[in-house]
mmCIF file as gemmi writes it, N, C-alpha and C atoms, coordinates in Angstrom:
data_model
loop_
_atom_site.group_PDB
_atom_site.id
_atom_site.type_symbol
_atom_site.label_atom_id
_atom_site.label_alt_id
_atom_site.label_comp_id
_atom_site.label_asym_id
_atom_site.label_entity_id
_atom_site.label_seq_id
_atom_site.pdbx_PDB_ins_code
_atom_site.Cartn_x
_atom_site.Cartn_y
_atom_site.Cartn_z
_atom_site.occupancy
_atom_site.B_iso_or_equiv
_atom_site.pdbx_formal_charge
_atom_site.auth_seq_id
_atom_site.auth_asym_id
_atom_site.pdbx_PDB_model_num
ATOM 1 N N . MET Axp A 1 ? 4.711 42.388 49.26 1 0 ? 1 A 1
ATOM 2 C CA . MET Axp A 1 ? 6.363 42.549 49.285 1 0 ? 1 A 1
ATOM 3 C C . MET Axp A 1 ? 7.43 41.972 49.051 1 0 ? 1 A 1
ATOM 4 N N . PHE Axp A 2 ? 7.001 41.232 50.491 1 0 ? 2 A 1
ATOM 5 C CA . PHE Axp A 2 ? 8.194 39.931 50.182 1 0 ? 2 A 1
ATOM 6 C C . PHE Axp A 2 ? 7.92 39.011 50.774 1 0 ? 2 A 1
ATOM 7 N N . LYS Axp A 3 ? 7.814 37.79 49.616 1 0 ? 3 A 1
ATOM 8 C CA . LYS Axp A 3 ? 8.016 36.63 50.324 1 0 ? 3 A 1
ATOM 9 C C . LYS Axp A 3 ? 8.615 35.746 50.338 1 0 ? 3 A 1
ATOM 10 N N . GLU Axp A 4 ? 8.755 35.365 51.333 1 0 ? 4 A 1
ATOM 11 C CA . GLU Axp A 4 ? 9.331 35.056 52.667 1 0 ? 4 A 1
ATOM 12 C C . GLU Axp A 4 ? 9.194 32.912 51.262 1 0 ? 4 A 1
ATOM 13 N N . LYS Axp A 5 ? 10.291 32.407 51.367 1 0 ? 5 A 1
ATOM 14 C CA . LYS Axp A 5 ? 10.498 31.424 50.867 1 0 ? 5 A 1
ATOM 15 C C . LYS Axp A 5 ? 11.412 30.059 51.729 1 0 ? 5 A 1
ATOM 16 N N . LYS Axp A 6 ? 10.642 28.928 51.671 1 0 ? 6 A 1
ATOM 17 C CA . LYS Axp A 6 ? 10.753 27.818 53.032 1 0 ? 6 A 1
ATOM 18 C C . LYS Axp A 6 ? 11.161 26.714 52.789 1 0 ? 6 A 1
ATOM 19 N N . LEU Axp A 7 ? 12.285 25.879 53.016 1 0 ? 7 A 1
ATOM 20 C CA . LEU Axp A 7 ? 12.65 24.883 52.178 1 0 ? 7 A 1
ATOM 21 C C . LEU Axp A 7 ? 11.975 24.002 52.494 1 0 ? 7 A 1
ATOM 22 N N . TYR Axp A 8 ? 11.609 23.044 51.25 1 0 ? 8 A 1
ATOM 23 C CA . TYR Axp A 8 ? 10.185 21.745 52.062 1 0 ? 8 A 1
ATOM 24 C C . TYR Axp A 8 ? 11.156 20.473 51.673 1 0 ? 8 A 1
ATOM 25 N N . LYS Axp A 9 ? 10.448 19.399 51.248 1 0 ? 9 A 1
ATOM 26 C CA . LYS Axp A 9 ? 10.889 18.25 51.097 1 0 ? 9 A 1
ATOM 27 C C . LYS Axp A 9 ? 9.484 18.261 49.632 1 0 ? 9 A 1
ATOM 28 N N . SER Axp A 10 ? 10.697 17.841 48.022 1 0 ? 10 A 1
ATOM 29 C CA . SER Axp A 10 ? 9.423 17.891 47.38 1 0 ? 10 A 1
ATOM 30 C C . SER Axp A 10 ? 8.532 16.587 46.987 1 0 ? 10 A 1
ATOM 31 N N . SER Axp A 11 ? 7.307 16.928 46.652 1 0 ? 11 A 1
ATOM 32 C CA . SER Axp A 11 ? 6.609 15.861 46.224 1 0 ? 11 A 1
ATOM 33 C C . SER Axp A 11 ? 7.091 14.736 45.14 1 0 ? 11 A 1
ATOM 34 N N . ASP Axp A 12 ? 7.778 15.545 44.313 1 0 ? 12 A 1
ATOM 35 C CA . ASP Axp A 12 ? 8.745 15.003 43.31 1 0 ? 12 A 1
ATOM 36 C C . ASP Axp A 12 ? 9.487 14.191 44.015 1 0 ? 12 A 1
ATOM 37 N N . LYS Axp A 13 ? 9.393 12.948 44.031 1 0 ? 13 A 1
ATOM 38 C CA . LYS Axp A 13 ? 10.166 12.4 45 1 0 ? 13 A 1
ATOM 39 C C . LYS Axp A 13 ? 11.538 10.603 44.39 1 0 ? 13 A 1
ATOM 40 N N . LYS Axp A 14 ? 12.558 10.278 44.661 1 0 ? 14 A 1
ATOM 41 C CA . LYS Axp A 14 ? 13.445 9.589 43.473 1 0 ? 14 A 1
ATOM 42 C C . LYS Axp A 14 ? 13.365 8.397 44.946 1 0 ? 14 A 1
ATOM 43 N N . ILE Axp A 15 ? 13.905 9.399 46.081 1 0 ? 15 A 1
ATOM 44 C CA . ILE Axp A 15 ? 13.656 8.494 47.318 1 0 ? 15 A 1
ATOM 45 C C . ILE Axp A 15 ? 12.849 8.93 48.409 1 0 ? 15 A 1
ATOM 46 N N . SER Axp A 16 ? 13.429 9.998 49.352 1 0 ? 16 A 1
ATOM 47 C CA . SER Axp A 16 ? 12.884 10.974 50.532 1 0 ? 16 A 1
ATOM 48 C C . SER Axp A 16 ? 12.361 11.995 49.69 1 0 ? 16 A 1
ATOM 49 N N . GLY Axp A 17 ? 12.709 13.033 48.833 1 0 ? 17 A 1
ATOM 50 C CA . GLY Axp A 17 ? 12.134 14.222 48.136 1 0 ? 17 A 1
ATOM 51 C C . GLY Axp A 17 ? 13.572 15.46 48.745 1 0 ? 17 A 1
ATOM 52 N N . VAL Axp A 18 ? 14.4 15.339 49.084 1 0 ? 18 A 1
ATOM 53 C CA . VAL Axp A 18 ? 15.406 16.135 50.074 1 0 ? 18 A 1
ATOM 54 C C . VAL Axp A 18 ? 16.276 16.729 48.191 1 0 ? 18 A 1
ATOM 55 N N . CYS Axp A 19 ? 16.667 16.507 47.206 1 0 ? 19 A 1
ATOM 56 C CA . CYS Axp A 19 ? 17.572 17.117 46.39 1 0 ? 19 A 1
ATOM 57 C C . CYS Axp A 19 ? 16.326 17.995 45.345 1 0 ? 19 A 1
ATOM 58 N N . ALA Axp A 20 ? 15.152 17.255 45.402 1 0 ? 20 A 1
ATOM 59 C CA . ALA Axp A 20 ? 14.043 17.776 44.86 1 0 ? 20 A 1
ATOM 60 C C . ALA Axp A 20 ? 13.756 19.05 45.648 1 0 ? 20 A 1
ATOM 61 N N . GLY Axp A 21 ? 13.165 18.893 46.357 1 0 ? 21 A 1
ATOM 62 C CA . GLY Axp A 21 ? 13.238 20.432 47.416 1 0 ? 21 A 1
ATOM 63 C C . GLY Axp A 21 ? 14.227 21.245 47.816 1 0 ? 21 A 1
ATOM 64 N N . ILE Axp A 22 ? 15.256 20.889 47.354 1 0 ? 22 A 1
ATOM 65 C CA . ILE Axp A 22 ? 16.311 22.517 47.098 1 0 ? 22 A 1
ATOM 66 C C . ILE Axp A 22 ? 16.627 22.494 45.29 1 0 ? 22 A 1
ATOM 67 N N . ALA Axp A 23 ? 15.849 21.95 44.629 1 0 ? 23 A 1
ATOM 68 C CA . ALA Axp A 23 ? 16.434 22.224 43.422 1 0 ? 23 A 1
ATOM 69 C C . ALA Axp A 23 ? 14.566 22.901 43.005 1 0 ? 23 A 1
ATOM 70 N N . GLU Axp A 24 ? 13.723 23.084 44.131 1 0 ? 24 A 1
ATOM 71 C CA . GLU Axp A 24 ? 12.379 23.988 43.895 1 0 ? 24 A 1
ATOM 72 C C . GLU Axp A 24 ? 12.636 25.066 44.557 1 0 ? 24 A 1
ATOM 73 N N . PHE Axp A 25 ? 13.522 24.764 45.357 1 0 ? 25 A 1
ATOM 74 C CA . PHE Axp A 25 ? 13.989 26.047 46.597 1 0 ? 25 A 1
ATOM 75 C C . PHE Axp A 25 ? 14.667 27.195 45.553 1 0 ? 25 A 1
ATOM 76 N N . PHE Axp A 26 ? 15.847 26.923 45.325 1 0 ? 26 A 1
ATOM 77 C CA . PHE Axp A 26 ? 16.677 28.023 44.169 1 0 ? 26 A 1
ATOM 78 C C . PHE Axp A 26 ? 15.88 28.054 42.706 1 0 ? 26 A 1
ATOM 79 N N . GLU Axp A 27 ? 14.813 26.458 42.329 1 0 ? 27 A 1
ATOM 80 C CA . GLU Axp A 27 ? 14.274 26.834 41.252 1 0 ? 27 A 1
ATOM 81 C C . GLU Axp A 27 ? 14.889 26.719 40.227 1 0 ? 27 A 1
ATOM 82 N N . ILE Axp A 28 ? 15.35 25.35 39.818 1 0 ? 28 A 1
ATOM 83 C CA . ILE Axp A 28 ? 16.323 24.855 39.215 1 0 ? 28 A 1
ATOM 84 C C . ILE Axp A 28 ? 16.001 23.66 39.109 1 0 ? 28 A 1
ATOM 85 N N . ASP Axp A 29 ? 15.958 22.828 37.509 1 0 ? 29 A 1
ATOM 86 C CA . ASP Axp A 29 ? 16.003 21.548 37.891 1 0 ? 29 A 1
ATOM 87 C C . ASP Axp A 29 ? 16.04 20.174 38.58 1 0 ? 29 A 1
ATOM 88 N N . PRO Axp A 30 ? 15.368 19.041 38.942 1 0 ? 30 A 1
ATOM 89 C CA . PRO Axp A 30 ? 15.913 18.908 40.446 1 0 ? 30 A 1
ATOM 90 C C . PRO Axp A 30 ? 17.273 17.527 40.068 1 0 ? 30 A 1
ATOM 91 N N . THR Axp A 31 ? 16.389 17.145 38.244 1 0 ? 31 A 1
ATOM 92 C CA . THR Axp A 31 ? 18.226 16.677 38.124 1 0 ? 31 A 1
ATOM 93 C C . THR Axp A 31 ? 19.88 16.735 37.714 1 0 ? 31 A 1
ATOM 94 N N . ILE Axp A 32 ? 19.175 18.22 37.82 1 0 ? 32 A 1
ATOM 95 C CA . ILE Axp A 32 ? 21.165 18.699 38.068 1 0 ? 32 A 1
ATOM 96 C C . ILE Axp A 32 ? 21.387 19.092 39.796 1 0 ? 32 A 1
ATOM 97 N N . VAL Axp A 33 ? 20.151 18.673 40.826 1 0 ? 33 A 1
ATOM 98 C CA . VAL Axp A 33 ? 20.304 18.564 41.798 1 0 ? 33 A 1
ATOM 99 C C . VAL Axp A 33 ? 20.991 17.067 42.14 1 0 ? 33 A 1
ATOM 100 N N . ARG Axp A 34 ? 20.497 16.139 41.941 1 0 ? 34 A 1
ATOM 101 C CA . ARG Axp A 34 ? 20.622 14.963 41.857 1 0 ? 34 A 1
ATOM 102 C C . ARG Axp A 34 ? 21.736 14.147 41.632 1 0 ? 34 A 1
ATOM 103 N N . VAL Axp A 35 ? 22 14.916 39.921 1 0 ? 35 A 1
ATOM 104 C CA . VAL Axp A 35 ? 23.499 14.303 39.476 1 0 ? 35 A 1
ATOM 105 C C . VAL Axp A 35 ? 25.285 15.11 40.648 1 0 ? 35 A 1
ATOM 106 N N . ALA Axp A 36 ? 24.228 16.52 40.912 1 0 ? 36 A 1
ATOM 107 C CA . ALA Axp A 36 ? 25.784 16.678 41.247 1 0 ? 36 A 1
ATOM 108 C C . ALA Axp A 36 ? 25.805 16.314 43.375 1 0 ? 36 A 1
ATOM 109 N N . TYR Axp A 37 ? 24.004 15.591 43.734 1 0 ? 37 A 1
ATOM 110 C CA . TYR Axp A 37 ? 24.524 15.207 44.995 1 0 ? 37 A 1
ATOM 111 C C . TYR Axp A 37 ? 25.529 13.785 44.709 1 0 ? 37 A 1
ATOM 112 N N . ALA Axp A 38 ? 25.018 13.408 43.457 1 0 ? 38 A 1
ATOM 113 C CA . ALA Axp A 38 ? 25.674 12.383 43.197 1 0 ? 38 A 1
ATOM 114 C C . ALA Axp A 38 ? 27.441 12.2 42.688 1 0 ? 38 A 1
ATOM 115 N N . LEU Axp A 39 ? 27.544 12.701 41.674 1 0 ? 39 A 1
ATOM 116 C CA . LEU Axp A 39 ? 28.809 13.245 41.898 1 0 ? 39 A 1
ATOM 117 C C . LEU Axp A 39 ? 29.964 13.908 43.007 1 0 ? 39 A 1
ATOM 118 N N . ILE Axp A 40 ? 29.127 14.7 43.855 1 0 ? 40 A 1
ATOM 119 C CA . ILE Axp A 40 ? 30.137 14.638 45.517 1 0 ? 40 A 1
ATOM 120 C C . ILE Axp A 40 ? 29.985 13.508 45.514 1 0 ? 40 A 1
ATOM 121 N N . ALA Axp A 41 ? 29.225 12.412 46.343 1 0 ? 41 A 1
ATOM 122 C CA . ALA Axp A 41 ? 28.748 11.308 46.712 1 0 ? 41 A 1
ATOM 123 C C . ALA Axp A 41 ? 30.35 10.64 46.292 1 0 ? 41 A 1
ATOM 124 N N . LEU Axp A 42 ? 29.734 10.253 45.293 1 0 ? 42 A 1
ATOM 125 C CA . LEU Axp A 42 ? 31.127 9.255 44.183 1 0 ? 42 A 1
ATOM 126 C C . LEU Axp A 42 ? 32.682 9.944 44.62 1 0 ? 42 A 1
ATOM 127 N N . PHE Axp A 43 ? 32.945 11.001 43.852 1 0 ? 43 A 1
ATOM 128 C CA . PHE Axp A 43 ? 33.989 11.518 44.58 1 0 ? 43 A 1
ATOM 129 C C . PHE Axp A 43 ? 34.495 11.917 45.34 1 0 ? 43 A 1
ATOM 130 N N . THR Axp A 44 ? 34.006 12.058 46.59 1 0 ? 44 A 1
ATOM 131 C CA . THR Axp A 44 ? 34.486 12.37 47.699 1 0 ? 44 A 1
ATOM 132 C C . THR Axp A 44 ? 34.273 11.551 49.37 1 0 ? 44 A 1
ATOM 133 N N . ALA Axp A 45 ? 33.367 11.001 49.659 1 0 ? 45 A 1
ATOM 134 C CA . ALA Axp A 45 ? 33.058 9.73 50.353 1 0 ? 45 A 1
ATOM 135 C C . ALA Axp A 45 ? 31.938 10.268 50.281 1 0 ? 45 A 1
ATOM 136 N N . ALA Axp A 46 ? 31.409 8.101 50.376 1 0 ? 46 A 1
ATOM 137 C CA . ALA Axp A 46 ? 29.977 7.899 50.167 1 0 ? 46 A 1
ATOM 138 C C . ALA Axp A 46 ? 29.18 8.037 50.76 1 0 ? 46 A 1
ATOM 139 N N . VAL Axp A 47 ? 29.89 7.933 52.422 1 0 ? 47 A 1
ATOM 140 C CA . VAL Axp A 47 ? 29.442 6.951 53.583 1 0 ? 47 A 1
ATOM 141 C C . VAL Axp A 47 ? 28.671 8.424 54.15 1 0 ? 47 A 1
ATOM 142 N N . PRO Axp A 48 ? 30.029 9.534 54.378 1 0 ? 48 A 1
ATOM 143 C CA . PRO Axp A 48 ? 29.067 10.829 55.056 1 0 ? 48 A 1
ATOM 144 C C . PRO Axp A 48 ? 28.582 11.767 54.11 1 0 ? 48 A 1
ATOM 145 N N . CYS Axp A 49 ? 28.218 11.34 53.26 1 0 ? 49 A 1
ATOM 146 C CA . CYS Axp A 49 ? 27.214 12.085 52.224 1 0 ? 49 A 1
ATOM 147 C C . CYS Axp A 49 ? 25.894 11.481 52.796 1 0 ? 49 A 1
ATOM 148 N N . ILE Axp A 50 ? 25.728 9.928 52.237 1 0 ? 50 A 1
ATOM 149 C CA . ILE Axp A 50 ? 24.417 9.166 53.183 1 0 ? 50 A 1
ATOM 150 C C . ILE Axp A 50 ? 23.469 9.808 54.405 1 0 ? 50 A 1
ATOM 151 N N . ILE Axp A 51 ? 24.466 9.636 55.34 1 0 ? 51 A 1
ATOM 152 C CA . ILE Axp A 51 ? 24.315 10.483 56.511 1 0 ? 51 A 1
ATOM 153 C C . ILE Axp A 51 ? 23.506 11.902 56.306 1 0 ? 51 A 1
ATOM 154 N N . VAL Axp A 52 ? 24.608 12.647 55.762 1 0 ? 52 A 1
ATOM 155 C CA . VAL Axp A 52 ? 23.49 14.222 55.881 1 0 ? 52 A 1
ATOM 156 C C . VAL Axp A 52 ? 22.732 13.826 55.046 1 0 ? 52 A 1
ATOM 157 N N . TYR Axp A 53 ? 22.239 13.277 53.78 1 0 ? 53 A 1
ATOM 158 C CA . TYR Axp A 53 ? 20.9 13.251 52.968 1 0 ? 53 A 1
ATOM 159 C C . TYR Axp A 53 ? 20.042 12.472 54.399 1 0 ? 53 A 1
ATOM 160 N N . ALA Axp A 54 ? 20.518 11.564 55.026 1 0 ? 54 A 1
ATOM 161 C CA . ALA Axp A 54 ? 19.39 10.586 55.793 1 0 ? 54 A 1
ATOM 162 C C . ALA Axp A 54 ? 18.847 12.127 56.879 1 0 ? 54 A 1
ATOM 163 N N . ILE Axp A 55 ? 19.452 13.018 57.047 1 0 ? 55 A 1
ATOM 164 C CA . ILE Axp A 55 ? 19.617 13.789 58.743 1 0 ? 55 A 1
ATOM 165 C C . ILE Axp A 55 ? 18.988 15.209 57.534 1 0 ? 55 A 1
ATOM 166 N N . LEU Axp A 56 ? 19.295 15.389 56.51 1 0 ? 56 A 1
ATOM 167 C CA . LEU Axp A 56 ? 18.092 16.423 55.797 1 0 ? 56 A 1
ATOM 168 C C . LEU Axp A 56 ? 16.908 15.927 55.781 1 0 ? 56 A 1
ATOM 169 N N . ALA Axp A 57 ? 16.389 14.63 55.326 1 0 ? 57 A 1
ATOM 170 C CA . ALA Axp A 57 ? 15.552 13.858 54.912 1 0 ? 57 A 1
ATOM 171 C C . ALA Axp A 57 ? 14.726 13.743 55.917 1 0 ? 57 A 1
ATOM 172 N N . PHE Axp A 58 ? 15.054 13.753 57.602 1 0 ? 58 A 1
ATOM 173 C CA . PHE Axp A 58 ? 14.859 14.106 58.64 1 0 ? 58 A 1
ATOM 174 C C . PHE Axp A 58 ? 14.38 14.596 59.1 1 0 ? 58 A 1
ATOM 175 N N . VAL Axp A 59 ? 15.466 16.755 59.543 1 0 ? 59 A 1
ATOM 176 C CA . VAL Axp A 59 ? 15.103 17.778 59.237 1 0 ? 59 A 1
ATOM 177 C C . VAL Axp A 59 ? 13.967 18.365 58.936 1 0 ? 59 A 1
ATOM 178 N N . ILE Axp A 60 ? 14.543 18.486 57.416 1 0 ? 60 A 1
ATOM 179 C CA . ILE Axp A 60 ? 13.748 18.914 56.229 1 0 ? 60 A 1
ATOM 180 C C . ILE Axp A 60 ? 12.115 18.475 56.607 1 0 ? 60 A 1
ATOM 181 N N . PRO Axp A 61 ? 10.618 19.775 56.419 1 0 ? 61 A 1
ATOM 182 C CA . PRO Axp A 61 ? 9.636 19.208 56.426 1 0 ? 61 A 1
ATOM 183 C C . PRO Axp A 61 ? 9.493 18.898 55.232 1 0 ? 61 A 1
ATOM 184 N N . GLU Axp A 62 ? 8.223 18.279 55.372 1 0 ? 62 A 1
ATOM 185 C CA . GLU Axp A 62 ? 7.215 17.776 54.27 1 0 ? 62 A 1
ATOM 186 C C . GLU Axp A 62 ? 6.469 18.823 53.623 1 0 ? 62 A 1
ATOM 187 N N . SER Axp A 63 ? 5.955 19.141 52.186 1 0 ? 63 A 1
ATOM 188 C CA . SER Axp A 63 ? 5.555 20.585 51.361 1 0 ? 63 A 1
ATOM 189 C C . SER Axp A 63 ? 4.664 20.61 51.71 1 0 ? 63 A 1
ATOM 190 N N . PRO Axp A 64 ? 3.93 21.223 52.916 1 0 ? 64 A 1
ATOM 191 C CA . PRO Axp A 64 ? 2.204 21.658 52.998 1 0 ? 64 A 1
ATOM 192 C C . PRO Axp A 64 ? 1.643 21.818 51.424 1 0 ? 64 A 1
ATOM 193 N N . PHE Axp A 65 ? 2.254 22.115 50.193 1 0 ? 65 A 1
ATOM 194 C CA . PHE Axp A 65 ? 1.87 21.813 48.856 1 0 ? 65 A 1
ATOM 195 C C . PHE Axp A 65 ? 1.407 20.625 48.396 1 0 ? 65 A 1
ATOM 196 N N . PRO Axp A 66 ? 1.684 19.211 48.943 1 0 ? 66 A 1
ATOM 197 C CA . PRO Axp A 66 ? 2.11 18.211 47.563 1 0 ? 66 A 1
ATOM 198 C C . PRO Axp A 66 ? 1.276 17.976 46.221 1 0 ? 66 A 1
ATOM 199 N N . ASP Axp A 67 ? 0.979 18.506 45.875 1 0 ? 67 A 1
ATOM 200 C CA . ASP Axp A 67 ? 0.679 18.712 44.627 1 0 ? 67 A 1
ATOM 201 C C . ASP Axp A 67 ? 1.735 19.702 43.424 1 0 ? 67 A 1
ATOM 202 N N . TYR Axp A 68 ? 2.465 20.44 44.479 1 0 ? 68 A 1
ATOM 203 C CA . TYR Axp A 68 ? 3.392 21.321 44.151 1 0 ? 68 A 1
ATOM 204 C C . TYR Axp A 68 ? 4.491 21.309 43.231 1 0 ? 68 A 1
ATOM 205 N N . GLN Axp A 69 ? 4.825 21.081 42.202 1 0 ? 69 A 1
ATOM 206 C CA . GLN Axp A 69 ? 6.654 20.599 41.332 1 0 ? 69 A 1
ATOM 207 C C . GLN Axp A 69 ? 7.159 21.704 40.77 1 0 ? 69 A 1
ATOM 208 N N . TYR Axp A 70 ? 8.137 21.905 40.912 1 0 ? 70 A 1
ATOM 209 C CA . TYR Axp A 70 ? 8.501 22.724 39.752 1 0 ? 70 A 1
ATOM 210 C C . TYR Axp A 70 ? 9.279 22.25 38.216 1 0 ? 70 A 1
ATOM 211 N N . ASN Axp A 71 ? 8.231 23.219 38.065 1 0 ? 71 A 1
ATOM 212 C CA . ASN Axp A 71 ? 8.601 22.226 36.492 1 0 ? 71 A 1
ATOM 213 C C . ASN Axp A 71 ? 8.719 22.955 35.335 1 0 ? 71 A 1
ATOM 214 N N . GLU Axp A 72 ? 9.119 24.751 34.953 1 0 ? 72 A 1
ATOM 215 C CA . GLU Axp A 72 ? 9.132 25.281 33.69 1 0 ? 72 A 1
ATOM 216 C C . GLU Axp A 72 ? 8.582 24.506 32.71 1 0 ? 72 A 1
ATOM 217 N N . PHE Axp A 73 ? 8.853 23.848 32.399 1 0 ? 73 A 1
ATOM 218 C CA . PHE Axp A 73 ? 7.834 22.993 30.734 1 0 ? 73 A 1
ATOM 219 C C . PHE Axp A 73 ? 6.535 22.689 31.397 1 0 ? 73 A 1
ATOM 220 N N . GLU Axp A 74 ? 6.679 22.457 31.73 1 0 ? 74 A 1
ATOM 221 C CA . GLU Axp A 74 ? 4.43 22.157 32.567 1 0 ? 74 A 1
ATOM 222 C C . GLU Axp A 74 ? 4.302 23.5 32.631 1 0 ? 74 A 1
ATOM 223 N N . GLN Axp A 75 ? 4.791 24.267 33.215 1 0 ? 75 A 1
ATOM 224 C CA . GLN Axp A 75 ? 4.117 25.478 33.667 1 0 ? 75 A 1
ATOM 225 C C . GLN Axp A 75 ? 3.78 26.18 32.31 1 0 ? 75 A 1
ATOM 226 N N . ASN Axp A 76 ? 4.6 26.746 31.703 1 0 ? 76 A 1
ATOM 227 C CA . ASN Axp A 76 ? 4.581 26.676 30.532 1 0 ? 76 A 1
ATOM 228 C C . ASN Axp A 76 ? 3.521 26.256 29.484 1 0 ? 76 A 1
ATOM 229 N N . LYS Axp A 77 ? 3.047 25.191 30.077 1 0 ? 77 A 1
ATOM 230 C CA . LYS Axp A 77 ? 2.366 24.51 29.01 1 0 ? 77 A 1
ATOM 231 C C . LYS Axp A 77 ? 0.893 24.517 29.594 1 0 ? 77 A 1
ATOM 232 N N . THR Axp A 78 ? 0.77 25.01 31.388 1 0 ? 78 A 1
ATOM 233 C CA . THR Axp A 78 ? -0.598 25.042 31.695 1 0 ? 78 A 1
ATOM 234 C C . THR Axp A 78 ? -0.638 26.576 30.866 1 0 ? 78 A 1
ATOM 235 N N . ASP Axp A 79 ? 0.384 27.56 31.252 1 0 ? 79 A 1
ATOM 236 C CA . ASP Axp A 79 ? -0.15 29.132 30.699 1 0 ? 79 A 1
ATOM 237 C C . ASP Axp A 79 ? -0.58 29.409 29.685 1 0 ? 79 A 1
ATOM 238 N N . GLY Axp A 80 ? -0.158 28.23 28.871 1 0 ? 80 A 1
ATOM 239 C CA . GLY Axp A 80 ? -0.597 28.925 27.249 1 0 ? 80 A 1
ATOM 240 C C . GLY Axp A 80 ? 0.851 29.595 26.619 1 0 ? 80 A 1
ATOM 241 N N . ASN Axp A 81 ? 2.132 29.684 26.92 1 0 ? 81 A 1
ATOM 242 C CA . ASN Axp A 81 ? 2.838 30.475 26.959 1 0 ? 81 A 1
ATOM 243 C C . ASN Axp A 81 ? 3.796 29.344 26.076 1 0 ? 81 A 1
ATOM 244 N N . ASN Axp A 82 ? 3.38 28.374 24.818 1 0 ? 82 A 1
ATOM 245 C CA . ASN Axp A 82 ? 4.324 26.949 24.078 1 0 ? 82 A 1
ATOM 246 C C . ASN Axp A 82 ? 4.085 28.11 22.323 1 0 ? 82 A 1
ATOM 247 N N . GLN Axp A 83 ? 5.719 27.688 23.044 1 0 ? 83 A 1
ATOM 248 C CA . GLN Axp A 83 ? 6.818 28.503 21.671 1 0 ? 83 A 1
ATOM 249 C C . GLN Axp A 83 ? 7.618 27.568 21.517 1 0 ? 83 A 1
């Protein structure tokens, strides 16, 4: 009926998986979230952004599905929908 979404850190890690976990939650490319976060940190204040990232890395739980990574291109390959 209604599928409940939960936010987890991703196994697609660059640092701790926070940005990729957020991207998987919203079903977008993790690179977009990483670049947006870097730009926000660069143009606002880097220290608060680092503190927020550290808090999120501590608070957001690890994914119970360690092999799951949202990648629409890989999904199309495995589904046989190459077009």
